[in-house]
N, CA, C and O atoms as a Maestro MAE file, in Angstrom:
{
 s_m_m2io_version
 :::
 2.0.0
}

f_m_ct {
 s_m_title
 :::
 protein
 m_atom[284] {
  # First column is atom index #
  i_m_mmod_type
  r_m_x_coord
  r_m_y_coord
  r_m_z_coord
  i_m_residue_number
  s_m_chain_name
  s_m_pdb_residue_name
  s_m_pdb_atom_name
  i_m_atomic_number
  :::
  1 25 75.436 -134.407 -7.371 1 A "MET " " N  " 7
  2 3 74.307 -133.451 -7.989 1 A "MET " " CA " 6
  3 2 73.433 -133.330 -7.026 1 A "MET " " C  " 6
  4 15 73.031 -134.360 -6.485 1 A "MET " " O  " 8
  5 25 72.946 -132.045 -6.596 2 A "SER " " N  " 7
  6 3 71.736 -132.035 -5.744 2 A "SER " " CA " 6
  7 2 70.682 -132.134 -6.740 2 A "SER " " C  " 6
  8 15 70.746 -132.168 -7.969 2 A "SER " " O  " 8
  9 25 69.414 -132.184 -5.703 3 A "ARG " " N  " 7
  10 3 68.273 -132.202 -6.481 3 A "ARG " " CA " 6
  11 2 67.884 -131.003 -7.289 3 A "ARG " " C  " 6
  12 15 67.271 -131.147 -8.347 3 A "ARG " " O  " 8
  13 25 68.216 -129.834 -6.833 4 A "LEU " " N  " 7
  14 3 67.787 -128.747 -7.569 4 A "LEU " " CA " 6
  15 2 68.679 -128.406 -8.756 4 A "LEU " " C  " 6
  16 15 68.258 -127.619 -9.603 4 A "LEU " " O  " 8
  17 25 70.170 -129.080 -8.888 5 A "GLU " " N  " 7
  18 3 70.851 -129.183 -9.993 5 A "GLU " " CA " 6
  19 2 70.141 -130.021 -11.017 5 A "GLU " " C  " 6
  20 15 69.898 -129.632 -12.159 5 A "GLU " " O  " 8
  21 25 69.856 -131.082 -10.578 6 A "ALA " " N  " 7
  22 3 69.240 -132.082 -11.413 6 A "ALA " " CA " 6
  23 2 67.835 -131.664 -12.154 6 A "ALA " " C  " 6
  24 15 67.521 -132.130 -13.249 6 A "ALA " " O  " 8
  25 25 67.068 -130.775 -11.461 7 A "ILE " " N  " 7
  26 3 65.750 -130.392 -11.822 7 A "ILE " " CA " 6
  27 2 66.322 -129.085 -12.749 7 A "ILE " " C  " 6
  28 15 65.602 -128.813 -13.710 7 A "ILE " " O  " 8
  29 25 67.281 -128.421 -12.607 8 A "GLY " " N  " 7
  30 3 67.737 -127.431 -13.579 8 A "GLY " " CA " 6
  31 2 68.351 -128.085 -14.902 8 A "GLY " " C  " 6
  32 15 68.088 -127.639 -16.019 8 A "GLY " " O  " 8
  33 25 69.115 -129.078 -14.703 9 A "GLU " " N  " 7
  34 3 69.411 -129.773 -15.996 9 A "GLU " " CA " 6
  35 2 68.473 -130.165 -16.777 9 A "GLU " " C  " 6
  36 15 68.482 -129.949 -17.989 9 A "GLU " " O  " 8
  37 25 67.540 -130.799 -16.143 10 A "HIS " " N  " 7
  38 3 66.297 -131.256 -16.813 10 A "HIS " " CA " 6
  39 2 65.552 -130.240 -17.632 10 A "HIS " " C  " 6
  40 15 65.241 -130.461 -18.803 10 A "HIS " " O  " 8
  41 25 65.316 -129.308 -17.104 11 A "VAL " " N  " 7
  42 3 64.585 -127.903 -17.363 11 A "VAL " " CA " 6
  43 2 65.334 -127.583 -18.917 11 A "VAL " " C  " 6
  44 15 64.716 -127.464 -19.975 11 A "VAL " " O  " 8
  45 25 66.717 -127.490 -18.750 12 A "ARG " " N  " 7
  46 3 67.322 -126.847 -19.702 12 A "ARG " " CA " 6
  47 2 67.575 -127.924 -20.976 12 A "ARG " " C  " 6
  48 15 67.819 -127.538 -22.119 12 A "ARG " " O  " 8
  49 25 67.484 -129.186 -20.625 13 A "GLU " " N  " 7
  50 3 67.503 -129.985 -21.893 13 A "GLU " " CA " 6
  51 2 65.934 -130.138 -22.402 13 A "GLU " " C  " 6
  52 15 65.747 -130.402 -23.590 13 A "GLU " " O  " 8
  53 25 65.123 -130.019 -21.761 14 A "ASN " " N  " 7
  54 3 63.719 -130.025 -22.440 14 A "ASN " " CA " 6
  55 2 62.624 -128.841 -22.519 14 A "ASN " " C  " 6
  56 15 61.398 -128.884 -22.628 14 A "ASN " " O  " 8
  57 25 63.653 -127.627 -22.410 15 A "ARG " " N  " 7
  58 3 62.890 -126.057 -22.521 15 A "ARG " " CA " 6
  59 2 61.923 -125.942 -23.720 15 A "ARG " " C  " 6
  60 15 60.735 -125.664 -23.555 15 A "ARG " " O  " 8
  61 25 62.521 -126.184 -25.037 16 A "SER " " N  " 7
  62 3 61.562 -126.130 -25.939 16 A "SER " " CA " 6
  63 2 60.186 -127.053 -26.155 16 A "SER " " C  " 6
  64 15 59.176 -126.683 -26.752 16 A "SER " " O  " 8
  65 25 60.409 -128.369 -25.506 17 A "GLY " " N  " 7
  66 3 59.287 -129.194 -25.402 17 A "GLY " " CA " 6
  67 2 58.318 -128.797 -24.477 17 A "GLY " " C  " 6
  68 15 57.093 -128.870 -24.575 17 A "GLY " " O  " 8
  69 25 59.068 -128.331 -23.490 18 A "MET " " N  " 7
  70 3 57.957 -127.965 -22.379 18 A "MET " " CA " 6
  71 2 57.193 -126.667 -22.637 18 A "MET " " C  " 6
  72 15 56.095 -126.419 -22.140 18 A "MET " " O  " 8
  73 25 57.842 -125.894 -23.425 19 A "PHE " " N  " 7
  74 3 57.038 -124.861 -23.714 19 A "PHE " " CA " 6
  75 2 56.027 -125.077 -24.909 19 A "PHE " " C  " 6
  76 15 54.980 -124.430 -24.903 19 A "PHE " " O  " 8
  77 25 56.270 -125.860 -25.815 20 A "VAL " " N  " 7
  78 3 55.302 -126.431 -26.763 20 A "VAL " " CA " 6
  79 2 54.191 -127.063 -25.984 20 A "VAL " " C  " 6
  80 15 53.031 -126.856 -26.339 20 A "VAL " " O  " 8
  81 25 54.437 -127.760 -25.028 21 A "ASP " " N  " 7
  82 3 53.281 -128.448 -24.193 21 A "ASP " " CA " 6
  83 2 52.242 -127.619 -23.385 21 A "ASP " " C  " 6
  84 15 51.040 -127.802 -23.194 21 A "ASP " " O  " 8
  85 25 53.167 -126.568 -22.941 22 A "LEU " " N  " 7
  86 3 52.273 -125.434 -22.323 22 A "LEU " " CA " 6
  87 2 51.400 -124.824 -23.179 22 A "LEU " " C  " 6
  88 15 50.216 -124.699 -22.867 22 A "LEU " " O  " 8
  89 25 51.890 -124.377 -24.350 23 A "VAL " " N  " 7
  90 3 51.144 -123.556 -25.355 23 A "VAL " " CA " 6
  91 2 50.121 -124.465 -25.839 23 A "VAL " " C  " 6
  92 15 49.043 -123.918 -26.069 23 A "VAL " " O  " 8
  93 25 50.185 -125.701 -26.048 24 A "PHE " " N  " 7
  94 3 49.082 -126.492 -26.569 24 A "PHE " " CA " 6
  95 2 48.226 -126.765 -25.473 24 A "PHE " " C  " 6
  96 15 47.041 -126.869 -25.793 24 A "PHE " " O  " 8
  97 25 48.494 -126.913 -24.249 25 A "ALA " " N  " 7
  98 3 47.631 -126.999 -23.135 25 A "ALA " " CA " 6
  99 2 46.853 -125.524 -22.870 25 A "ALA " " C  " 6
  100 15 45.654 -125.513 -22.587 25 A "ALA " " O  " 8
  101 25 47.428 -124.613 -22.955 26 A "MET " " N  " 7
  102 3 46.707 -123.464 -22.834 26 A "MET " " CA " 6
  103 2 45.781 -123.204 -24.217 26 A "MET " " C  " 6
  104 15 44.645 -122.758 -24.058 26 A "MET " " O  " 8
  105 25 46.102 -123.387 -25.097 27 A "THR " " N  " 7
  106 3 45.170 -123.280 -26.308 27 A "THR " " CA " 6
  107 2 44.150 -124.162 -26.187 27 A "THR " " C  " 6
  108 15 43.062 -123.646 -26.443 27 A "THR " " O  " 8
  109 25 44.104 -125.438 -25.855 28 A "TRP " " N  " 7
  110 3 43.256 -126.485 -25.953 28 A "TRP " " CA " 6
  111 2 42.081 -125.949 -24.669 28 A "TRP " " C  " 6
  112 15 40.865 -125.946 -24.861 28 A "TRP " " O  " 8
  113 25 42.589 -125.614 -23.666 29 A "VAL " " N  " 7
  114 3 41.693 -125.237 -22.504 29 A "VAL " " CA " 6
  115 2 40.990 -123.931 -22.742 29 A "VAL " " C  " 6
  116 15 39.830 -123.768 -22.363 29 A "VAL " " O  " 8
  117 25 41.655 -123.023 -23.347 30 A "THR " " N  " 7
  118 3 41.012 -121.747 -23.720 30 A "THR " " CA " 6
  119 2 39.939 -121.888 -24.717 30 A "THR " " C  " 6
  120 15 38.900 -121.249 -24.549 30 A "THR " " O  " 8
  121 25 40.112 -122.833 -25.969 31 A "ALA " " N  " 7
  122 3 39.351 -123.091 -26.893 31 A "ALA " " CA " 6
  123 2 38.073 -123.795 -26.354 31 A "ALA " " C  " 6
  124 15 37.013 -123.411 -26.848 31 A "ALA " " O  " 8
  125 25 38.027 -124.703 -25.475 32 A "VAL " " N  " 7
  126 3 37.156 -125.608 -24.920 32 A "VAL " " CA " 6
  127 2 36.470 -124.714 -23.802 32 A "VAL " " C  " 6
  128 15 35.280 -124.997 -23.668 32 A "VAL " " O  " 8
  129 25 36.869 -123.835 -23.074 33 A "SER " " N  " 7
  130 3 36.251 -123.145 -22.218 33 A "SER " " CA " 6
  131 2 35.396 -122.030 -22.993 33 A "SER " " C  " 6
  132 15 34.251 -121.751 -22.637 33 A "SER " " O  " 8
  133 25 35.959 -121.484 -23.953 34 A "VAL " " N  " 7
  134 3 35.030 -120.272 -24.901 34 A "VAL " " CA " 6
  135 2 33.879 -121.085 -25.311 34 A "VAL " " C  " 6
  136 15 32.737 -120.676 -25.100 34 A "VAL " " O  " 8
  137 25 34.146 -122.405 -25.984 35 A "VAL " " N  " 7
  138 3 32.934 -122.843 -26.727 35 A "VAL " " CA " 6
  139 2 31.878 -123.239 -25.801 35 A "VAL " " C  " 6
  140 15 30.700 -123.023 -26.086 35 A "VAL " " O  " 8
  141 25 32.247 -123.843 -24.637 36 A "PHE " " N  " 7
  142 3 31.232 -124.199 -23.671 36 A "PHE " " CA " 6
  143 2 30.563 -123.150 -23.001 36 A "PHE " " C  " 6
  144 15 29.370 -123.135 -22.696 36 A "PHE " " O  " 8
  145 25 31.533 -122.146 -22.761 37 A "GLU " " N  " 7
  146 3 30.558 -120.795 -22.288 37 A "GLU " " CA " 6
  147 2 29.835 -120.208 -23.155 37 A "GLU " " C  " 6
  148 15 28.837 -119.599 -22.770 37 A "GLU " " O  " 8
  149 25 30.189 -120.257 -24.582 38 A "TRP " " N  " 7
  150 3 29.165 -119.711 -25.512 38 A "TRP " " CA " 6
  151 2 27.996 -120.769 -25.851 38 A "TRP " " C  " 6
  152 15 26.975 -120.278 -26.333 38 A "TRP " " O  " 8
  153 25 28.020 -121.835 -25.701 39 A "LEU " " N  " 7
  154 3 27.154 -122.947 -25.947 39 A "LEU " " CA " 6
  155 2 26.420 -123.237 -24.672 39 A "LEU " " C  " 6
  156 15 25.343 -123.824 -24.775 39 A "LEU " " O  " 8
  157 25 26.867 -122.900 -23.471 40 A "GLU " " N  " 7
  158 3 26.304 -123.268 -22.370 40 A "GLU " " CA " 6
  159 2 25.888 -124.885 -22.303 40 A "GLU " " C  " 6
  160 15 24.779 -125.371 -22.075 40 A "GLU " " O  " 8
  161 25 26.976 -125.457 -22.540 41 A "GLY " " N  " 7
  162 3 26.596 -127.060 -22.753 41 A "GLY " " CA " 6
  163 2 26.875 -127.797 -21.214 41 A "GLY " " C  " 6
  164 15 27.578 -127.210 -20.392 41 A "GLY " " O  " 8
  165 25 26.364 -128.909 -20.957 42 A "PRO " " N  " 7
  166 3 26.387 -129.553 -20.049 42 A "PRO " " CA " 6
  167 2 27.890 -129.708 -19.455 42 A "PRO " " C  " 6
  168 15 28.920 -129.744 -20.129 42 A "PRO " " O  " 8
  169 25 27.784 -129.791 -18.036 43 A "ARG " " N  " 7
  170 3 29.173 -129.950 -17.204 43 A "ARG " " CA " 6
  171 2 30.051 -131.150 -17.805 43 A "ARG " " C  " 6
  172 15 31.238 -131.105 -18.128 43 A "ARG " " O  " 8
  173 25 29.175 -132.219 -17.870 44 A "TRP " " N  " 7
  174 3 29.864 -133.461 -18.157 44 A "TRP " " CA " 6
  175 2 30.586 -133.429 -19.606 44 A "TRP " " C  " 6
  176 15 31.643 -133.998 -19.879 44 A "TRP " " O  " 8
  177 25 29.883 -132.732 -20.381 45 A "ALA " " N  " 7
  178 3 30.450 -132.837 -21.776 45 A "ALA " " CA " 6
  179 2 31.942 -131.735 -21.911 45 A "ALA " " C  " 6
  180 15 32.915 -131.881 -22.652 45 A "ALA " " O  " 8
  181 25 31.725 -130.889 -21.133 46 A "TYR " " N  " 7
  182 3 32.870 -129.854 -20.729 46 A "TYR " " CA " 6
  183 2 34.167 -130.650 -20.358 46 A "TYR " " C  " 6
  184 15 35.289 -130.380 -20.786 46 A "TYR " " O  " 8
  185 25 33.855 -131.657 -19.511 47 A "TYR " " N  " 7
  186 3 34.893 -132.676 -18.787 47 A "TYR " " CA " 6
  187 2 35.552 -133.463 -19.778 47 A "TYR " " C  " 6
  188 15 36.736 -133.802 -19.789 47 A "TYR " " O  " 8
  189 25 34.475 -133.771 -20.782 48 A "LEU " " N  " 7
  190 3 34.966 -135.015 -21.600 48 A "LEU " " CA " 6
  191 2 35.638 -134.490 -22.711 48 A "LEU " " C  " 6
  192 15 36.355 -135.220 -23.395 48 A "LEU " " O  " 8
  193 25 35.441 -132.976 -23.032 49 A "ALA " " N  " 7
  194 3 36.223 -132.345 -24.058 49 A "ALA " " CA " 6
  195 2 37.571 -132.141 -23.575 49 A "ALA " " C  " 6
  196 15 38.537 -132.238 -24.332 49 A "ALA " " O  " 8
  197 25 37.696 -131.815 -22.130 50 A "MET " " N  " 7
  198 3 38.914 -131.610 -21.703 50 A "MET " " CA " 6
  199 2 39.592 -132.898 -21.913 50 A "MET " " C  " 6
  200 15 40.488 -132.914 -22.757 50 A "MET " " O  " 8
  201 25 39.348 -133.832 -21.367 51 A "LEU " " N  " 7
  202 3 39.818 -135.208 -21.413 51 A "LEU " " CA " 6
  203 2 40.304 -135.353 -22.830 51 A "LEU " " C  " 6
  204 15 41.463 -135.688 -23.075 51 A "LEU " " O  " 8
  205 25 39.392 -135.092 -23.778 52 A "ALA " " N  " 7
  206 3 39.710 -135.336 -25.160 52 A "ALA " " CA " 6
  207 2 41.080 -134.772 -25.383 52 A "ALA " " C  " 6
  208 15 41.876 -135.446 -26.036 52 A "ALA " " O  " 8
  209 25 41.459 -133.528 -24.878 53 A "GLY " " N  " 7
  210 3 42.447 -132.723 -25.008 53 A "GLY " " CA " 6
  211 2 43.935 -133.806 -24.967 53 A "GLY " " C  " 6
  212 15 44.935 -133.661 -25.670 53 A "GLY " " O  " 8
  213 25 43.706 -134.850 -23.961 54 A "VAL " " N  " 7
  214 3 44.956 -135.699 -23.895 54 A "VAL " " CA " 6
  215 2 45.232 -136.403 -25.197 54 A "VAL " " C  " 6
  216 15 46.342 -136.493 -25.723 54 A "VAL " " O  " 8
  217 25 43.939 -136.961 -25.725 55 A "LEU " " N  " 7
  218 3 44.108 -137.632 -26.932 55 A "LEU " " CA " 6
  219 2 44.461 -136.752 -27.955 55 A "LEU " " C  " 6
  220 15 45.211 -137.254 -28.792 55 A "LEU " " O  " 8
  221 25 44.149 -135.604 -28.136 56 A "ALA " " N  " 7
  222 3 44.580 -134.593 -29.202 56 A "ALA " " CA " 6
  223 2 45.681 -134.271 -29.153 56 A "ALA " " C  " 6
  224 15 46.217 -133.784 -30.148 56 A "ALA " " O  " 8
  225 25 46.355 -134.444 -27.980 57 A "TYR " " N  " 7
  226 3 47.920 -133.932 -27.728 57 A "TYR " " CA " 6
  227 2 48.672 -135.113 -28.312 57 A "TYR " " C  " 6
  228 15 49.486 -134.902 -29.211 57 A "TYR " " O  " 8
  229 25 48.460 -136.305 -27.876 58 A "TYR " " N  " 7
  230 3 49.052 -137.245 -28.270 58 A "TYR " " CA " 6
  231 2 48.945 -137.570 -29.907 58 A "TYR " " C  " 6
  232 15 49.872 -137.994 -30.598 58 A "TYR " " O  " 8
  233 25 47.706 -137.295 -30.320 59 A "GLY " " N  " 7
  234 3 47.547 -137.510 -31.658 59 A "GLY " " CA " 6
  235 2 48.239 -136.451 -32.750 59 A "GLY " " C  " 6
  236 15 48.651 -136.786 -33.861 59 A "GLY " " O  " 8
  237 25 48.278 -135.113 -32.200 60 A "PHE " " N  " 7
  238 3 48.915 -134.134 -32.887 60 A "PHE " " CA " 6
  239 2 50.305 -134.374 -32.876 60 A "PHE " " C  " 6
  240 15 50.936 -134.121 -33.902 60 A "PHE " " O  " 8
  241 25 50.879 -134.815 -31.896 61 A "PHE " " N  " 7
  242 3 52.397 -134.982 -31.902 61 A "PHE " " CA " 6
  243 2 52.827 -136.415 -32.684 61 A "PHE " " C  " 6
  244 15 53.753 -136.480 -33.493 61 A "PHE " " O  " 8
  245 25 52.232 -137.207 -32.406 62 A "TRP " " N  " 7
  246 3 52.254 -138.469 -33.148 62 A "TRP " " CA " 6
  247 2 52.188 -138.187 -34.670 62 A "TRP " " C  " 6
  248 15 52.971 -138.856 -35.345 62 A "TRP " " O  " 8
  249 25 51.526 -137.462 -35.217 63 A "SER " " N  " 7
  250 3 51.265 -137.126 -36.533 63 A "SER " " CA " 6
  251 2 52.258 -136.171 -37.125 63 A "SER " " C  " 6
  252 15 52.697 -136.265 -38.271 63 A "SER " " O  " 8
  253 25 52.588 -135.213 -36.222 64 A "LEU " " N  " 7
  254 3 53.718 -134.406 -36.406 64 A "LEU " " CA " 6
  255 2 55.075 -135.045 -36.675 64 A "LEU " " C  " 6
  256 15 55.934 -134.700 -37.487 64 A "LEU " " O  " 8
  257 25 55.070 -136.217 -35.668 65 A "GLU " " N  " 7
  258 3 56.394 -136.811 -35.728 65 A "GLU " " CA " 6
  259 2 56.243 -137.726 -36.961 65 A "GLU " " C  " 6
  260 15 57.270 -137.714 -37.639 65 A "GLU " " O  " 8
  261 25 55.269 -138.516 -37.453 66 A "ALA " " N  " 7
  262 3 55.306 -139.251 -38.500 66 A "ALA " " CA " 6
  263 2 55.373 -138.212 -40.113 66 A "ALA " " C  " 6
  264 15 55.809 -138.714 -41.149 66 A "ALA " " O  " 8
  265 25 54.999 -137.135 -40.069 67 A "ALA " " N  " 7
  266 3 55.132 -136.204 -41.108 67 A "ALA " " CA " 6
  267 2 56.519 -135.872 -41.415 67 A "ALA " " C  " 6
  268 15 57.013 -135.717 -42.532 67 A "ALA " " O  " 8
  269 25 57.215 -135.763 -40.000 68 A "ARG " " N  " 7
  270 3 58.717 -135.368 -40.164 68 A "ARG " " CA " 6
  271 2 59.479 -136.355 -40.535 68 A "ARG " " C  " 6
  272 15 60.338 -136.208 -41.405 68 A "ARG " " O  " 8
  273 25 59.263 -137.465 -39.933 69 A "GLY " " N  " 7
  274 3 59.677 -138.954 -40.391 69 A "GLY " " CA " 6
  275 2 59.602 -139.338 -42.089 69 A "GLY " " C  " 6
  276 15 60.372 -140.097 -42.678 69 A "GLY " " O  " 8
  277 25 58.737 -138.773 -42.531 70 A "SER " " N  " 7
  278 3 58.516 -139.360 -44.062 70 A "SER " " CA " 6
  279 2 59.074 -138.392 -44.800 70 A "SER " " C  " 6
  280 15 58.950 -138.557 -46.014 70 A "SER " " O  " 8
  281 25 59.665 -137.409 -44.443 71 A "GLY " " N  " 7
  282 3 60.189 -136.359 -45.195 71 A "GLY " " CA " 6
  283 2 61.567 -136.724 -45.638 71 A "GLY " " C  " 6
  284 15 62.224 -135.938 -46.321 71 A "GLY " " O  " 8
  :::
 }
 m_bond[283] {
  # First column is bond index #
  i_m_from
  i_m_to
  i_m_order
  :::
  1 1 2 1
  2 2 3 1
  3 3 4 2
  4 3 5 1
  5 5 6 1
  6 6 7 1
  7 7 8 2
  8 7 9 1
  9 9 10 1
  10 10 11 1
  11 11 12 2
  12 11 13 1
  13 13 14 1
  14 14 15 1
  15 15 16 2
  16 15 17 1
  17 17 18 1
  18 18 19 1
  19 19 20 2
  20 19 21 1
  21 21 22 1
  22 22 23 1
  23 23 24 2
  24 23 25 1
  25 25 26 1
  26 26 27 1
  27 27 28 2
  28 27 29 1
  29 29 30 1
  30 30 31 1
  31 31 32 2
  32 31 33 1
  33 33 34 1
  34 34 35 1
  35 35 36 2
  36 35 37 1
  37 37 38 1
  38 38 39 1
  39 39 40 2
  40 39 41 1
  41 41 42 1
  42 42 43 1
  43 43 44 2
  44 43 45 1
  45 45 46 1
  46 46 47 1
  47 47 48 2
  48 47 49 1
  49 49 50 1
  50 50 51 1
  51 51 52 2
  52 51 53 1
  53 53 54 1
  54 54 55 1
  55 55 56 2
  56 55 57 1
  57 57 58 1
  58 58 59 1
  59 59 60 2
  60 59 61 1
  61 61 62 1
  62 62 63 1
  63 63 64 2
  64 63 65 1
  65 65 66 1
  66 66 67 1
  67 67 68 2
  68 67 69 1
  69 69 70 1
  70 70 71 1
  71 71 72 2
  72 71 73 1
  73 73 74 1
  74 74 75 1
  75 75 76 2
  76 75 77 1
  77 77 78 1
  78 78 79 1
  79 79 80 2
  80 79 81 1
  81 81 82 1
  82 82 83 1
  83 83 84 2
  84 83 85 1
  85 85 86 1
  86 86 87 1
  87 87 88 2
  88 87 89 1
  89 89 90 1
  90 90 91 1
  91 91 92 2
  92 91 93 1
  93 93 94 1
  94 94 95 1
  95 95 96 2
  96 95 97 1
  97 97 98 1
  98 98 99 1
  99 99 100 2
  100 99 101 1
  101 101 102 1
  102 102 103 1
  103 103 104 2
  104 103 105 1
  105 105 106 1
  106 106 107 1
  107 107 108 2
  108 107 109 1
  109 109 110 1
  110 110 111 1
  111 111 112 2
  112 111 113 1
  113 113 114 1
  114 114 115 1
  115 115 116 2
  116 115 117 1
  117 117 118 1
  118 118 119 1
  119 119 120 2
  120 119 121 1
  121 121 122 1
  122 122 123 1
  123 123 124 2
  124 123 125 1
  125 125 126 1
  126 126 127 1
  127 127 128 2
  128 127 129 1
  129 129 130 1
  130 130 131 1
  131 131 132 2
  132 131 133 1
  133 133 134 1
  134 134 135 1
  135 135 136 2
  136 135 137 1
  137 137 138 1
  138 138 139 1
  139 139 140 2
  140 139 141 1
  141 141 142 1
  142 142 143 1
  143 143 144 2
  144 143 145 1
  145 145 146 1
  146 146 147 1
  147 147 148 2
  148 147 149 1
  149 149 150 1
  150 150 151 1
  151 151 152 2
  152 151 153 1
  153 153 154 1
  154 154 155 1
  155 155 156 2
  156 155 157 1
  157 157 158 1
  158 158 159 1
  159 159 160 2
  160 159 161 1
  161 161 162 1
  162 162 163 1
  163 163 164 2
  164 163 165 1
  165 165 166 1
  166 166 167 1
  167 167 168 2
  168 167 169 1
  169 169 170 1
  170 170 171 1
  171 171 172 2
  172 171 173 1
  173 173 174 1
  174 174 175 1
  175 175 176 2
  176 175 177 1
  177 177 178 1
  178 178 179 1
  179 179 180 2
  180 179 181 1
  181 181 182 1
  182 182 183 1
  183 183 184 2
  184 183 185 1
  185 185 186 1
  186 186 187 1
  187 187 188 2
  188 187 189 1
  189 189 190 1
  190 190 191 1
  191 191 192 2
  192 191 193 1
  193 193 194 1
  194 194 195 1
  195 195 196 2
  196 195 197 1
  197 197 198 1
  198 198 199 1
  199 199 200 2
  200 199 201 1
  201 201 202 1
  202 202 203 1
  203 203 204 2
  204 203 205 1
  205 205 206 1
  206 206 207 1
  207 207 208 2
  208 207 209 1
  209 209 210 1
  210 210 211 1
  211 211 212 2
  212 211 213 1
  213 213 214 1
  214 214 215 1
  215 215 216 2
  216 215 217 1
  217 217 218 1
  218 218 219 1
  219 219 220 2
  220 219 221 1
  221 221 222 1
  222 222 223 1
  223 223 224 2
  224 223 225 1
  225 225 226 1
  226 226 227 1
  227 227 228 2
  228 227 229 1
  229 229 230 1
  230 230 231 1
  231 231 232 2
  232 231 233 1
  233 233 234 1
  234 234 235 1
  235 235 236 2
  236 235 237 1
  237 237 238 1
  238 238 239 1
  239 239 240 2
  240 239 241 1
  241 241 242 1
  242 242 243 1
  243 243 244 2
  244 243 245 1
  245 245 246 1
  246 246 247 1
  247 247 248 2
  248 247 249 1
  249 249 250 1
  250 250 251 1
  251 251 252 2
  252 251 253 1
  253 253 254 1
  254 254 255 1
  255 255 256 2
  256 255 257 1
  257 257 258 1
  258 258 259 1
  259 259 260 2
  260 259 261 1
  261 261 262 1
  262 262 263 1
  263 263 264 2
  264 263 265 1
  265 265 266 1
  266 266 267 1
  267 267 268 2
  268 267 269 1
  269 269 270 1
  270 270 271 1
  271 271 272 2
  272 271 273 1
  273 273 274 1
  274 274 275 1
  275 275 276 2
  276 275 277 1
  277 277 278 1
  278 278 279 1
  279 279 280 2
  280 279 281 1
  281 281 282 1
  282 282 283 1
  283 283 284 2
  :::
 }
}
């Protein structure tokens, strides 16, 4: 199997998850950018809020998985 075939197979197997990840990232970056543009906050806080998106991502999907598992 060539490298391109392996990448294609990986994308086919994970398509919906990759799309959800992309939507979450775009939503988070847009929200943080709009808020900091409006508030004119300091640059360090902007970067901290962007970094908090990583924690928000894992927290959101962990709680979603926990909610699905408890049903």
